[in-house]
C-alpha positions as CSV (number, residue, x, y, z in Angstrom):
1,X,-12.5,297.9,90.8
2,X,-14.0,297.9,94.3
3,X,-17.8,298.0,94.2
4,X,-19.3,300.8,96.3
5,X,-22.6,300.9,98.1
6,X,-24.7,303.8,99.3
7,X,-26.0,303.5,102.8
8,X,-29.6,304.7,102.9
9,X,-29.4,306.2,106.4
10,X,-31.6,309.2,107.4
11,X,-30.3,312.1,109.4
12,X,-31.2,312.3,113.1
13,X,-34.0,314.7,112.5
14,X,-35.5,312.9,109.5
15,X,-38.6,310.9,110.1
16,X,-38.4,307.2,109.0
17,X,-40.9,305.8,106.6
18,X,-43.3,303.6,108.4
19,X,-44.8,300.2,107.8
20,X,-47.3,298.3,109.9
21,X,-47.8,294.6,110.6
22,X,-50.7,292.7,112.3
23,X,-50.8,292.8,116.1
24,X,-50.8,289.1,116.0
25,X,-47.0,289.3,115.4
26,X,-46.4,291.5,118.5
27,X,-45.5,288.6,120.8
28,X,-43.0,287.2,118.4
29,X,-41.4,290.6,117.6
30,X,-41.2,291.5,121.3
31,X,-39.3,288.3,121.9
32,X,-36.7,289.3,119.3
33,X,-37.7,287.5,116.1
34,X,-35.9,289.6,113.4
35,X,-37.9,288.7,110.3
36,X,-41.1,290.1,108.8
37,X,-42.4,288.5,105.6
38,X,-43.8,290.4,102.7
39,X,-47.3,289.1,103.1
40,X,-47.3,290.4,106.7
41,X,-46.5,294.0,105.8
42,X,-48.8,296.9,105.1
43,X,-47.0,299.7,103.3
44,X,-43.5,300.1,101.8
45,X,-44.4,299.3,98.3
46,X,-42.3,302.1,96.8
47,X,-39.3,301.9,99.1
48,X,-35.8,301.0,97.9
49,X,-33.9,298.1,99.2
50,X,-31.7,299.2,102.0
51,X,-34.0,301.9,103.3
52,X,-34.4,302.1,107.1
53,X,-38.0,302.0,108.2
54,X,-40.0,302.3,111.4
55,X,-42.0,299.2,112.0
56,X,-45.3,299.6,113.9
57,X,-47.1,296.6,115.5
58,X,-49.7,297.9,117.9
59,X,-47.7,299.9,120.5
60,X,-44.5,298.1,119.7
61,X,-42.0,300.0,117.5
62,X,-38.7,298.8,115.9
63,X,-36.2,299.8,113.2
64,X,-35.4,297.6,110.3
65,X,-34.0,297.4,106.8
66,X,-36.4,297.2,104.0
67,X,-35.9,294.7,101.1
68,X,-37.9,295.2,97.9
69,X,-37.4,291.7,96.5
70,X,-36.7,289.1,99.2
71,X,-39.6,287.1,100.7
72,X,-38.3,288.6,104.0
73,X,-39.4,292.2,103.5
74,X,-38.0,293.6,106.7
75,X,-35.1,292.6,108.9
76,X,-35.3,294.1,112.4
77,X,-32.1,295.5,113.8
78,X,-33.1,297.7,116.8
79,X,-36.0,298.6,119.0
80,X,-34.9,302.2,119.3
81,X,-32.3,303.6,116.9
82,X,-31.1,303.6,113.3
83,X,-27.8,301.7,113.3
84,X,-24.8,303.9,112.6
85,X,-21.0,303.2,112.5
86,X,-20.7,303.1,116.3
87,X,-23.7,300.7,116.6
88,X,-22.2,298.4,114.0
89,X,-18.8,298.5,115.6
90,X,-20.4,297.6,119.0
91,X,-22.0,294.5,117.4
92,X,-18.7,293.4,115.8
93,X,-16.8,293.9,119.1
94,X,-19.4,291.9,121.1
95,X,-19.1,289.1,118.6
96,X,-15.3,289.2,118.7
97,X,-15.3,288.9,122.5
98,X,-17.7,285.9,122.4
99,X,-15.2,284.0,120.3
100,X,-12.2,284.6,122.6
101,X,-12.2,281.0,123.9
102,X,-12.3,279.6,120.3
103,X,-9.2,281.6,119.4
104,X,-7.4,280.2,122.5
105,X,-7.9,276.6,121.4
106,X,-5.5,276.4,118.5
107,X,-8.2,277.5,116.1
108,X,-8.1,280.4,113.6
109,X,-11.1,279.6,111.5
110,X,-14.5,280.4,112.8
111,X,-17.7,282.5,112.2
112,X,-17.0,286.0,113.5
113,X,-20.5,287.3,112.8
114,X,-23.5,285.0,112.6
115,X,-26.2,287.3,111.3
116,X,-29.3,287.3,113.4
117,X,-27.4,285.6,116.2
118,X,-25.1,288.6,116.6
119,X,-27.6,291.3,115.9
120,X,-26.8,291.8,112.2
121,X,-29.6,290.0,110.3
122,X,-28.7,288.7,106.9
123,X,-24.9,289.2,107.2
124,X,-22.2,286.8,108.2
125,X,-18.4,287.2,108.5
126,X,-16.1,284.2,108.6
127,X,-12.5,284.4,109.8
128,X,-9.9,282.3,108.0
129,X,-6.4,282.9,109.4
130,X,-5.7,286.6,108.8
131,X,-8.6,287.2,106.4
132,X,-12.3,288.1,107.0
133,X,-14.9,287.0,104.5
134,X,-18.2,288.9,104.4
135,X,-21.4,287.4,102.9
136,X,-24.7,289.2,102.7
137,X,-27.9,287.5,101.7
138,X,-30.2,290.3,100.6
139,X,-29.6,293.5,98.6
140,X,-30.8,295.5,101.6
141,X,-28.1,294.1,103.9
142,X,-25.3,294.7,101.3
143,X,-25.7,298.5,102.1
144,X,-24.1,297.8,105.5
145,X,-20.8,296.5,104.1
146,X,-19.1,300.0,104.1
147,X,-19.8,300.2,107.9
148,X,-18.8,296.6,108.6
149,X,-15.4,296.8,107.0
150,X,-13.9,299.5,109.1
151,X,-15.5,298.0,112.2
152,X,-13.7,294.7,111.5
153,X,-10.4,296.6,111.0
154,X,-10.8,298.5,114.3
155,X,-11.7,295.4,116.2
156,X,-8.7,293.4,114.9
157,X,-5.8,295.3,113.5
158,X,-3.9,292.1,112.7
159,X,-6.2,291.4,109.7
160,X,-4.4,291.3,106.4
161,X,-7.4,291.4,104.1
162,X,-11.2,291.7,104.1
163,X,-13.1,290.3,101.1
164,X,-16.8,289.9,100.2
165,X,-18.0,286.7,98.8
166,X,-20.9,287.3,96.5
167,X,-23.0,284.3,95.4
168,X,-24.9,284.2,92.1
169,X,-28.6,285.1,92.6
170,X,-31.2,282.4,92.5
171,X,-33.7,282.0,89.7
172,X,-35.8,284.9,90.9
173,X,-32.9,287.3,91.1
174,X,-32.3,287.1,94.8
175,X,-29.0,286.2,96.5
176,X,-29.0,282.7,98.0
177,X,-29.6,282.6,101.7
178,X,-27.1,281.7,104.4
179,X,-27.4,278.4,106.3
180,X,-31.1,278.1,106.8
181,X,-32.5,281.6,106.3
182,X,-34.8,280.2,103.6
183,X,-34.0,276.6,104.3
184,X,-31.5,276.6,101.4
185,X,-28.3,275.7,103.2
186,X,-25.9,275.2,100.2
187,X,-24.2,272.1,101.6
188,X,-24.0,270.1,98.4
189,X,-23.9,272.2,95.3
190,X,-22.8,275.7,96.3
191,X,-23.7,278.6,94.0
192,X,-21.0,280.2,91.9
193,X,-19.3,283.0,93.8
194,X,-16.5,285.5,93.5
195,X,-14.4,287.3,96.0
196,X,-14.4,291.1,96.0
197,X,-11.6,292.9,97.7
198,X,-13.0,295.3,100.3
199,X,-9.7,296.1,102.1
200,X,-6.1,294.9,102.2
201,X,-4.9,291.9,100.3
202,X,-6.8,288.9,98.7
203,X,-6.3,285.6,100.5
204,X,-4.1,283.0,98.8
205,X,-5.7,280.1,97.1
206,X,-3.6,277.7,99.1
207,X,-4.5,279.2,102.5
208,X,-4.0,276.8,105.4
209,X,-6.0,277.3,108.6
210,X,-5.8,275.6,112.0
211,X,-8.7,273.9,113.9
212,X,-8.1,272.4,117.3
213,X,-4.5,271.9,116.2
214,X,-5.3,270.2,112.9
215,X,-4.5,271.8,109.6
216,X,-6.8,272.3,106.6
217,X,-6.5,273.9,103.3
218,X,-9.3,276.4,102.8
219,X,-9.8,277.4,99.2
220,X,-12.0,280.5,99.7
221,X,-12.5,280.9,96.0
222,X,-14.2,277.6,95.1
223,X,-15.0,275.8,98.3
224,X,-18.5,275.3,99.7
225,X,-19.7,277.9,102.3
226,X,-16.6,280.0,102.7
227,X,-14.2,277.1,102.5
228,X,-15.1,274.7,105.3
229,X,-18.2,273.8,107.3
230,X,-17.3,275.8,110.4
231,X,-20.5,274.8,112.1
232,X,-19.3,271.2,112.6
233,X,-16.1,272.2,114.2
234,X,-17.0,271.3,117.8
235,X,-18.8,268.1,116.6
236,X,-15.7,267.0,114.7
237,X,-13.8,267.4,118.0
238,X,-16.4,265.3,119.8
239,X,-16.1,262.5,117.3
240,X,-12.3,262.4,118.0
241,X,-13.1,261.5,121.6
242,X,-15.3,258.5,120.6
243,X,-13.2,257.1,117.7
244,X,-10.5,255.3,119.7
245,X,-10.1,251.7,118.4
246,X,-13.0,251.8,116.0
247,X,-13.3,251.1,112.3
248,X,-14.9,254.3,110.9
249,X,-16.9,255.0,107.8
250,X,-17.4,258.7,107.0
251,X,-20.1,259.4,104.5
252,X,-20.5,262.8,102.8
253,X,-16.9,263.4,103.9
254,X,-16.3,266.6,101.8
255,X,-12.6,267.4,102.5
256,X,-12.2,264.8,105.3
257,X,-12.7,266.8,108.4
258,X,-14.5,264.1,110.5
259,X,-12.0,261.5,109.1
260,X,-9.0,263.5,110.3
261,X,-10.4,263.9,113.8
262,X,-11.3,260.2,113.9
263,X,-7.7,259.3,112.9
264,X,-6.2,261.6,115.5
265,X,-8.6,260.1,118.1
266,X,-7.1,256.6,117.4
267,X,-9.5,255.0,114.9
268,X,-8.0,251.8,113.6
269,X,-9.4,252.3,110.1
270,X,-11.1,255.2,108.3
271,X,-13.0,254.9,105.0
272,X,-14.4,258.2,103.5
273,X,-16.9,258.7,100.8
274,X,-18.2,261.7,98.8
275,X,-19.7,262.0,95.4
276,X,-17.3,264.8,94.4
277,X,-13.9,263.8,93.0
278,X,-12.5,267.2,94.0
279,X,-13.4,266.4,97.7
280,X,-11.2,263.3,97.5
281,X,-8.3,265.4,96.2
282,X,-8.7,268.0,99.0
283,X,-9.1,265.3,101.6
284,X,-5.8,263.6,100.5
285,X,-4.1,267.0,100.8
286,X,-5.5,267.5,104.3
287,X,-4.3,264.0,105.3
288,X,-0.8,264.9,104.2
289,X,-0.8,268.2,106.0
290,X,-1.4,266.4,109.2
291,X,1.1,263.6,108.7
292,X,-1.2,260.8,107.5
293,X,-0.6,258.9,104.4
294,X,-3.8,259.2,102.3
295,X,-3.0,255.9,100.6
296,X,-3.6,254.1,103.9
297,X,-7.1,255.5,104.2
298,X,-9.4,254.9,101.2
299,X,-11.6,257.8,99.9
300,X,-14.4,256.4,97.7
301,X,-16.0,258.7,95.1
302,X,-19.5,257.3,95.1
303,X,-23.2,258.0,96.0
304,X,-23.3,257.4,99.8
305,X,-26.8,255.9,99.6
306,X,-25.6,253.3,97.1
307,X,-22.4,252.7,99.0
308,X,-24.2,252.0,102.2
309,X,-26.6,249.6,100.5
310,X,-23.6,247.8,98.8
311,X,-21.8,247.5,102.1
312,X,-25.0,246.1,103.7
313,X,-25.3,243.5,101.0
314,X,-21.6,242.6,101.3
315,X,-21.8,242.2,105.1
316,X,-19.3,245.0,105.8
317,X,-19.6,246.3,109.3
318,X,-18.0,249.4,111.0
319,X,-17.9,250.4,114.7
320,X,-18.7,254.0,113.7
321,X,-20.6,255.4,110.7
322,X,-20.7,259.2,110.3
323,X,-23.5,260.9,108.3
324,X,-23.2,264.6,107.4
325,X,-25.4,264.9,104.4
326,X,-26.5,268.1,102.5
327,X,-29.8,269.7,103.3
328,X,-32.7,267.5,102.2
329,X,-35.2,270.4,102.6
330,X,-34.8,273.7,100.9
331,X,-38.4,274.8,101.6
332,X,-41.0,274.2,104.2
333,X,-43.0,272.1,101.7
334,X,-40.1,269.7,101.5
335,X,-39.8,268.9,105.2
336,X,-41.7,265.6,105.1
337,X,-39.7,264.4,102.1
338,X,-36.6,265.3,104.0
339,X,-37.8,263.3,107.0
340,X,-38.2,260.2,104.8
341,X,-34.7,260.8,103.3
342,X,-33.1,261.0,106.7
343,X,-35.0,257.8,107.8
344,X,-33.8,255.9,104.7
345,X,-30.2,257.1,105.0
346,X,-29.9,256.3,108.7
347,X,-31.6,252.9,108.2
348,X,-29.0,252.0,105.6
349,X,-26.2,253.1,107.9
350,X,-27.6,251.2,110.9
351,X,-27.3,247.9,108.9
352,X,-23.6,248.6,108.4
353,X,-22.8,249.1,112.1
354,X,-21.6,246.3,114.3
355,X,-23.5,245.7,117.6
356,X,-22.3,248.2,120.2
357,X,-21.1,250.5,117.4
358,X,-21.9,254.2,117.0
359,X,-24.1,256.1,114.6
360,X,-23.0,259.7,114.2
361,X,-25.8,261.5,112.3
362,X,-26.4,265.2,111.4
363,X,-29.1,267.3,109.8
364,X,-28.4,270.8,108.6
365,X,-31.9,272.1,107.7
366,X,-34.0,274.1,110.0
367,X,-37.1,272.7,108.3
368,X,-36.4,269.5,110.2
369,X,-36.8,270.2,114.0
370,X,-34.7,268.3,116.6
371,X,-37.9,266.4,117.5
372,X,-38.5,265.5,113.9
373,X,-34.9,264.4,113.4
374,X,-35.1,262.1,116.5
375,X,-38.3,260.6,115.1
376,X,-36.5,259.9,111.8
377,X,-33.8,258.1,113.8
378,X,-36.3,256.1,115.8
379,X,-38.1,255.1,112.5
380,X,-34.7,254.1,111.0
381,X,-34.0,251.9,114.0
382,X,-37.4,250.3,113.7
383,X,-36.9,249.6,110.0
384,X,-33.4,248.1,110.5
385,X,-34.5,246.1,113.6
386,X,-32.0,247.8,115.8
387,X,-32.1,249.7,119.2
388,X,-30.7,253.2,119.4
389,X,-29.4,254.8,122.6
390,X,-28.7,258.5,122.2
391,X,-25.5,259.2,124.0
392,X,-24.8,262.8,122.9
393,X,-26.8,265.5,121.2
394,X,-25.6,268.9,120.0
395,X,-26.2,271.7,117.5
396,X,-24.0,274.6,116.3
397,X,-20.9,275.8,118.3
398,X,-20.6,279.0,120.2
399,X,-19.7,281.0,117.1
400,X,-23.2,280.3,115.7
401,X,-25.3,281.7,118.6
402,X,-29.1,281.5,118.5
403,X,-31.4,284.2,119.9
404,X,-34.0,282.8,122.3
405,X,-36.8,284.3,120.2
406,X,-35.4,283.0,116.8
407,X,-35.8,279.2,116.6
408,X,-34.9,279.2,112.9
409,X,-31.4,280.1,113.9
410,X,-30.8,276.6,115.3
411,X,-30.6,274.6,112.1
412,X,-27.9,272.0,112.9
413,X,-28.7,268.7,114.7
414,X,-26.0,266.3,115.7
415,X,-26.5,263.0,117.4
416,X,-24.2,260.2,118.6
417,X,-26.1,257.0,119.3
418,X,-25.1,253.4,120.3
419,X,-26.5,250.7,118.1
420,X,-27.7,247.5,119.7
421,X,-29.7,244.4,118.6
422,X,-33.3,244.0,119.6
423,X,-34.1,242.3,122.9
């Protein structure tokens, strides 16, 4: 049975309940930051999750959704009005138009709505072929689903189904957060989740999507995120352009995305590694989908730290090593430990790269800033007695836009660097 939500939306002549925050937050809110934490709010103690409230901060006013349980007590949606069906539909259409160039590039899997980046804080929608997958990350935001579903249908009548992916709550009863909302990007051990049918048909378990002309199976029922790491799509395509003639080691390979792009780019050898046996099976299937024999390209089920150390001791060298590890920081208090982990991992990788080879390294936590990530790379180079030249630096693709006043939205760091001996 389809679960129903009640949207707590006041009539036009009904005054909104009000909460206030310190005027010290005015500059940040005026710039468009959409979050207000519980310890910053005065009032609202008896409000239900999903209640629209009027935020007051000095002479600044805004409208947001109240959450009774999340550390983020208020998500700001508008400076003026309570969002209704037309307002939601406008945000969905704006986001659809932004992704037009993605759809034109032999790609039918992308993030249609990226929460705060598209004006709908706490809600994301991924497009996989003919299906839209909704995820919400707070009880308050779940009340918007009945407005989002018809907006998606109106925007793209070719949809065959709309489902909602509902993760299990964390230990405190809250849904897990998307990407880096609370620095808990689920890139290694995703929470259990189930698909709820919101409209149309359920997607098949063997759904095949296309990305820059490559094919991938996307199991939306058991895969991490909603099936693939869509945020690395453009970076995978970049790796293809640098892989020609190189021996490549892909660590934390998941279902082999970077490996496939490297092969299509002309890599002479590709070795993949991930700790999950299921990832190896999925990667082999993806190889076959694209005309590659998986038996020709080893996939090692192992701890990537241990593998790199073993390769270092054995004297194995590659011309490209790719690192796309899970988040090493799920809270602000973990950022320095994460920095040390990135340093250790990259130092191990650098010792496995031939002179003139390339280090391709990523970080998917907003708790580690781009500056901190570069510092970790510099420290890794020092420890391994190598020189690093950064040749390319990027973040998320265009379907993960970041508001100028919301730096937390830029969580992904991606660097390609040339490895040279000391002089």
